[in-house]
C-alpha positions in Angstrom: 24.4 60.1 87.5 23.3 56.9 85.8 20.4 57.7 83.4 17.1 55.7 83.8 17.7 53.7 80.4 21.1 52.5 81.4 19.9 51.5 84.8 16.9 49.5 83.4 19.2 47.8 80.8 21.6 46.7 83.6 18.8 45.4 85.8 17.3 43.4 82.9 20.7 41.9 82.1 21.2 40.9 85.7 17.8 39.3 85.8 18.5 37.3 82.6 21.9 36.1 83.9 20.4 35.0 87.3 17.9 32.8 85.4 20.5 30.8 83.5 21.7 27.6 85.2 25.4 27.1 85.8 27.3 24.1 84.5 28.9 22.0 87.2 31.7 19.5 87.2 30.6 18.0 90.6 27.7 15.9 91.6 25.4 16.2 94.7 27.1 14.8 97.9 26.7 11.2 98.8 28.8 8.9 101.0 31.1 8.3 98.1 31.5 11.8 96.5 30.7 14.5 99.1 33.4 17.3 98.5 35.7 17.3 101.6 38.4 19.8 100.8 41.4 21.3 102.5 43.4 24.4 101.6 47.1 23.7 101.6 50.3 25.6 100.6 53.4 24.5 98.8 55.7 24.7 101.8 53.8 21.9 103.6 54.6 19.5 100.8 58.2 20.5 100.8 58.5 20.3 104.6 56.7 17.1 105.1 56.7 15.3 101.7 53.6 15.1 99.5 52.8 11.5 100.3 52.9 12.0 104.1 50.6 15.1 103.8 48.1 13.3 101.6 48.1 10.4 103.9 47.3 12.6 106.9 44.6 14.5 105.1 42.9 11.2 103.9 43.2 9.3 107.2 42.4 12.1 109.6 39.8 14.1 107.8 38.7 12.0 104.8 40.0 14.8 102.4 39.2 13.9 98.8 40.0 17.4 97.2 43.1 19.5 97.6 42.9 23.3 97.2 46.4 24.1 96.6 47.7 27.6 97.0 49.3 28.3 93.6 49.7 32.1 93.8 49.7 34.7 96.5 51.9 37.3 98.1 50.0 36.9 101.4 50.4 34.6 104.4 46.7 33.9 104.6 47.0 30.8 102.3 50.7 30.3 101.9 53.8 29.9 104.0 54.2 28.2 107.4 52.4 29.2 110.6 52.0 33.0 111.1 55.0 34.1 113.2 54.0 34.5 116.9 51.2 31.9 116.7 51.6 28.4 118.3 53.2 25.9 115.9 51.1 23.0 114.9 52.1 19.3 115.7 53.4 18.6 112.3 55.6 20.2 109.7 58.8 22.1 110.3 58.9 23.3 113.8 60.0 26.8 112.9 58.7 30.0 111.3 59.7 31.2 107.8 60.2 34.7 109.0 62.6 36.5 106.6 62.3 33.8 103.9 58.6 34.0 102.9 58.2 36.2 99.8 55.1 34.8 97.8 54.3 34.7 94.1 53.6 31.7 91.9 54.4 28.3 93.3 54.2 26.8 89.8 56.3 27.3 86.6 54.6 29.4 84.0 55.0 30.0 80.3 55.9 33.6 79.3 53.7 33.4 76.1 50.6 33.8 78.3 51.8 37.2 79.6 52.7 39.1 76.5 49.9 41.6 77.0 50.8 42.7 80.6 53.8 44.4 82.1 53.6 42.1 85.1 55.8 39.2 83.9 58.1 38.2 86.8 56.3 36.6 89.7 57.8 33.2 90.5 57.9 32.7 94.2 61.6 32.5 95.2 60.8 30.8 98.6 61.0 27.1 97.5 63.5 27.4 94.6 62.4 25.7 91.4 59.6 23.5 93.2 56.5 23.3 91.2 53.7 22.3 93.6 51.2 21.1 91.0 53.8 19.0 89.1 54.6 17.3 92.4 51.1 16.9 93.9 48.7 16.2 91.1 50.0 12.7 90.1 50.3 11.6 93.7 46.8 12.9 94.5 45.4 11.1 91.5 46.8 7.8 92.6 44.8 8.2 95.8 41.7 9.1 94.1 41.9 12.8 95.2 41.1 15.9 93.2 43.3 18.9 92.8 42.0 22.5 92.5 44.5 25.4 91.9 43.6 28.1 94.5 44.9 31.6 94.1 44.0 35.0 95.6 44.0 38.7 94.7 47.0 39.6 97.0 50.1 41.4 95.7 53.1 43.3 97.1 54.4 46.7 96.1 57.7 47.0 94.3 57.3 44.0 92.0 58.7 44.4 88.5 56.0 46.0 86.2 53.3 45.9 88.9 52.8 49.7 89.0 51.0 49.7 85.7 48.4 47.3 87.2 47.8 49.1 90.4 44.7 50.9 91.6 44.7 54.7 92.4 43.8 55.8 95.9 41.5 58.8 96.6 44.7 60.7 97.5 46.0 60.2 94.0 48.7 57.7 95.0 49.1 54.2 93.6 47.7 51.4 95.9 49.2 48.0 96.5 46.0 46.5 95.1 45.3 46.0 91.5 42.5 47.3 89.3 39.9 45.0 87.7 39.3 47.5 84.9 42.9 47.9 84.0 43.7 45.8 80.8 47.2 44.9 82.2 45.6 43.2 85.2 42.9 41.6 83.1 45.5 40.2 80.7 47.5 38.8 83.7 44.6 37.1 85.3 43.5 35.4 82.1 47.1 34.5 81.4 47.7 32.7 84.7 44.4 30.9 84.6 45.0 29.7 81.0 48.5 28.6 81.9 47.2 26.4 84.7 44.1 25.1 82.7 46.4 24.0 79.8 49.6 23.0 81.6 48.3 20.8 84.4 45.7 17.9 84.8 43.7 19.9 87.3 40.1 19.3 88.4 39.3 23.0 88.9 40.5 26.5 89.8 39.3 28.7 92.6 40.0 32.5 92.9 39.4 34.8 95.9 39.4 38.6 96.3 39.0 39.8 99.8 38.3 43.5 98.9 35.3 45.8 98.5 34.6 49.2 97.1 35.4 52.7 98.1 32.0 53.4 99.9 32.3 50.5 102.3 35.9 51.1 102.8 35.6 54.7 103.6 33.1 53.9 106.2 35.5 51.3 107.8 33.0 48.6 107.2 35.2 45.6 107.6 37.3 44.0 110.4 40.5 45.6 109.0 39.8 49.3 109.8 40.5 50.6 106.3 42.3 54.1 106.1 39.7 56.5 104.4 42.5 58.3 102.5 43.5 55.0 100.8 40.1 53.9 99.3 40.1 52.9 95.7 39.8 53.0 92.8 39.9 56.4 91.0 42.2 55.4 88.0 41.6 56.4 84.4 40.1 53.0 83.6 37.5 53.2 86.4 36.7 56.8 85.2 36.2 55.5 81.6 34.0 52.7 82.8 32.0 55.0 85.0 31.3 57.4 82.1 30.1 54.5 80.0 27.6 53.7 82.8 26.4 57.3 83.1 28.2 58.0 86.2 30.0 61.3 86.7 33.5 60.4 88.1 34.3 64.0 89.1 31.3 64.2 91.2 32.0 60.8 92.7 35.4 61.9 93.7 34.2 65.1 95.3 31.6 63.2 97.3 34.3 60.9 98.6 36.5 63.8 99.6 33.7 65.3 101.6 32.8 62.0 103.1 36.5 61.4 104.0 36.6 64.7 106.0 33.5 63.6 108.0 34.9 60.1 108.7 38.3 61.3 109.8 36.6 63.9 112.2 34.3 61.2 113.5 37.1 58.8 114.3 38.7 61.7 116.3 35.5 62.0 118.2 34.1 65.1 116.5 30.4 64.5 116.1 28.5 66.2 113.2 25.7 68.6 114.3 22.9 66.2 113.3 24.9 63.0 114.1 27.0 60.7 112.1 24.2 58.7 110.5 22.2 61.7 109.4 25.3 63.2 108.0 26.0 60.2 105.9 22.6 60.3 104.4 22.9 64.0 103.7 26.1 63.3 101.7 24.5 60.3 100.0 21.5 62.4 98.9 23.8 65.1 97.7 26.1 62.7 95.9 24.2 59.6 94.8 27.5 58.8 92.9 28.8 57.5 96.2 26.7 54.4 95.9 27.1 54.3 92.2 30.9 54.1 92.7 30.5 51.1 95.1 28.3 49.4 92.4 30.8 50.2 89.8 33.6 48.5 91.8 31.5 45.4 92.5 30.3 45.0 88.9 34.0 45.2 87.8 34.8 42.3 90.2 31.9 40.3 88.8 33.1 41.0 85.2 36.6 39.7 86.2 35.1 36.6 87.6 33.0 35.9 84.5 36.0 36.5 82.3 38.0 34.0 84.2 35.2 31.5 84.1 34.8 31.9 80.3 38.6 31.7 79.7 39.0 28.5 81.8 35.9 26.8 80.3 37.1 27.7 76.7 40.3 25.7 77.5 38.7 22.8 79.3 34.9 22.8 79.9 35.2 19.9 82.4 37.1 22.1 84.9 35.2 23.3 87.9 35.5 27.1 88.4 34.4 28.9 91.6 35.0 31.6 94.0 36.1 32.2 97.6 33.6 34.7 99.2 35.3 36.9 101.9 34.4 36.7 105.6 33.2 40.3 105.5 30.0 38.8 104.2 29.3 37.8 107.8 29.7 41.3 109.3 28.9 44.1 106.8 25.3 44.2 105.5 26.4 46.5 102.6 28.9 43.9 101.4 26.4 41.1 102.0 23.9 42.9 99.7 26.5 42.7 97.0 27.0 39.0 97.2 24.0 37.8 95.2 24.6 34.1 94.8 21.8 33.5 92.3 23.2 36.3 90.1 26.7 34.7 90.3 25.5 31.1 89.6 25.8 31.3 85.7 29.5 31.7 86.0 30.1 29.7 89.3 30.4 25.9 89.4 30.9 26.3 93.2 31.1 28.9 95.9 33.3 28.6 98.9 31.4 30.9 101.4 33.6 31.8 104.3 31.9 30.7 107.7 35.1 30.9 110.0 33.3 30.4 113.3 36.1 30.9 115.9 37.8 34.0 114.4 34.4 35.4 113.6 34.1 36.5 117.2 37.2 38.9 117.3 36.5 39.9 113.7 33.0 41.0 114.5 34.1 43.0 117.5 36.8 44.6 115.3 34.1 45.4 112.7 31.7 46.9 115.3 34.4 49.1 116.8 35.3 50.3 113.4 31.8 51.3 112.1 30.9 52.3 115.6 33.5 55.2 115.2 32.2 56.3 111.8 28.6 56.2 110.4 27.3 54.4 113.5 29.1 56.6 115.9 25.7 57.6 117.5 25.0 54.0 118.7 26.4 52.2 121.7 28.5 49.3 120.7 26.4 46.6 122.3 23.3 47.9 120.7 25.1 48.1 117.5 26.2 44.5 117.7 22.6 43.4 118.5 21.4 45.4 115.4 23.7 43.5 113.2 22.7 40.2 114.8 19.1 41.0 114.0 19.6 42.2 110.3 22.1 39.4 109.5 19.7 36.8 111.1 22.0 35.5 113.7 20.7 33.8 116.9 21.9 34.1 120.4 25.6 34.8 119.9 27.8 36.4 122.7 27.8 40.1 123.6 30.6 42.5 123.0 32.2 41.6 126.3 32.7 37.9 125.5 32.4 37.5 121.8 36.2 37.5 121.1 36.7 34.8 123.7 33.8 32.6 122.6 33.7 33.0 118.8 30.6 32.2 116.9 28.6 29.1 117.5 27.8 26.1 115.3 24.3 27.7 114.9 26.0 30.6 112.9 27.4 28.0 110.4 23.9 26.3 110.2 22.1 29.6 109.6 24.6 30.9 107.0 24.6 27.6 105.1 20.9 27.5 104.9 20.7 31.1 103.8 23.4 30.5 101.1 21.7 27.3 99.9 18.4 29.0 99.6 19.9 31.7 97.3 21.2 28.9 95.0 17.9 27.0 94.6 17.2 26.3 91.0 20.9 26.5 90.1 23.6 23.8 89.7 26.2 25.8 91.7 27.6 23.8 94.6 27.9 25.4 98.1 31.1 24.5 100.1 31.2 26.4 103.4 34.7 27.4 104.6 35.3 25.9 108.1 37.7 27.4 110.5 40.5 25.0 111.5 43.0 26.8 113.8 42.9 30.2 112.0 45.0 32.4 114.1 43.3 34.5 116.8 44.8 36.8 119.6 45.9 35.3 122.8 42.9 34.5 125.1 40.4 34.6 122.2 38.4 31.6 120.7 40.5 28.7 119.6 39.6 25.6 117.6 38.8 22.3 119.5 38.0 18.9 118.1 34.5 19.0 119.6 33.8 22.4 118.2 35.1 21.4 114.7 33.0 18.3 114.8 29.9 20.4 115.6 30.4 23.0 112.8 31.1 20.3 110.1 27.8 18.7 111.1 26.0 22.1 111.1 27.2 22.8 107.6 25.8 19.5 106.2 22.6 19.9 108.3 22.2 23.3 106.6 22.3 21.6 103.1 26.0 22.1 102.2 27.3 20.1 99.3 30.7 19.8 100.9 33.1 21.6 103.3 36.4 23.3 102.8 38.8 23.0 105.8 40.5 26.4 106.0 42.7 28.5 106.0 45.8 26.4 105.5 47.1 23.0 106.6 50.3 24.6 107.9 48.5 26.1 110.8 46.1 23.2 111.6 46.4 20.8 114.6 45.9 17.2 113.7 43.4 16.7 116.6 41.2 19.3 115.1 41.5 17.7 111.6 40.4 14.4 113.2 37.4 16.3 114.7 36.3 17.1 111.1 36.9 13.4 110.2 34.8 12.1 113.1 31.9 14.4 112.0 32.0 13.0 108.5 32.1 9.4 109.7 29.0 10.0 111.9 27.2 11.6 109.0 28.1 8.6 106.9 30.0 10.8 104.4 33.4 9.1 104.9 
């Protein structure tokens, strides 16, 4: 367990960090400089031509900042439309099934990766195409900024990747990478420095849609995590735990006991005192469970600060910020870990995900997941209402309709106000992520021009410094982009 002195020192350090203002490369929004961004992958520029894409973004949605997906092995921000979803009314009218691989969509200099075993990660999808080399000069001519946008998503089987991977509770290597692993730390700093030195960028944004073992073993996300695959229990996490006064052996034992309870609960076997009481019994017996969650989150924050410091050391004028995962809208534990004021000293901007349409089915998925683990004693509708209350949501739909309706513009308004209030006294900019045709299942909520217009207005009414149209241009319909543009014109921001 963490001793009292270590705990007090950590708490004092956090308080000092939260009090320090962040430097920002962006001014407050006015008609001329409100940040209107769009996330876009390299394949769109190849399929349609960079000039055409930039013209559409400017004319239809008054976009002035491109968030170009420069590295990922996932389909969330790169590649064409997700197979099986309706194709948009622009771009190649076909899926990239069988051809999408992912990796870096820019060239890179090997000298930045001498201290890591992960050295071969160029995306083969588009040949030698370098998206930043193509887009930056064309965007500059139009007065548009370019931000390199990359995420913490990798594949297994990549050359040298096994030395960077997390270790699961089972002892097997995970696909995900460990923030405490010096190999991964060196790779992250290398790719950031490569972009900061090699291109005339305006900023860099990084995202990690992951959480610690405690939330994951409870299934506390819309992805239904497998309790046997929670992370991380590698040698580097054990060493960091010991330095913080946490006993890693007791932590692992606590997770093994909690794993048995969760697996039984998912199969319908109820603990004698109920699932919620049993969770607390284990937490009291093994306070290392929560300490391990804090260890994981503090490791993520250390990675963010390292990236910030590295980028600023190369070019202090570059804006640096973070994508905040949508789980922030569902899981109160994860939300408690997202302290924006504490993050402000190393955050020029925060893109807080407020994806209104897909939030409906994701919240239903989340409730069904935790409703079969530590909240198995609570009927699903009551559990949903509990989360509405503790997360301060208004009159959103019930379990029977939420997937079909999605969340309302009021959700975006409330979340923007909450995030903005947490940033009072800092210079960190708030750019809500707005859902433009993010895939949902058939019959579930879909984007409309009117709905898009309403949520963009709600974000600015809540005090946003800009908006970021998400997830990726290659799945967006032009009518919905125009809905965003109409809202901006009515707000006199375009």
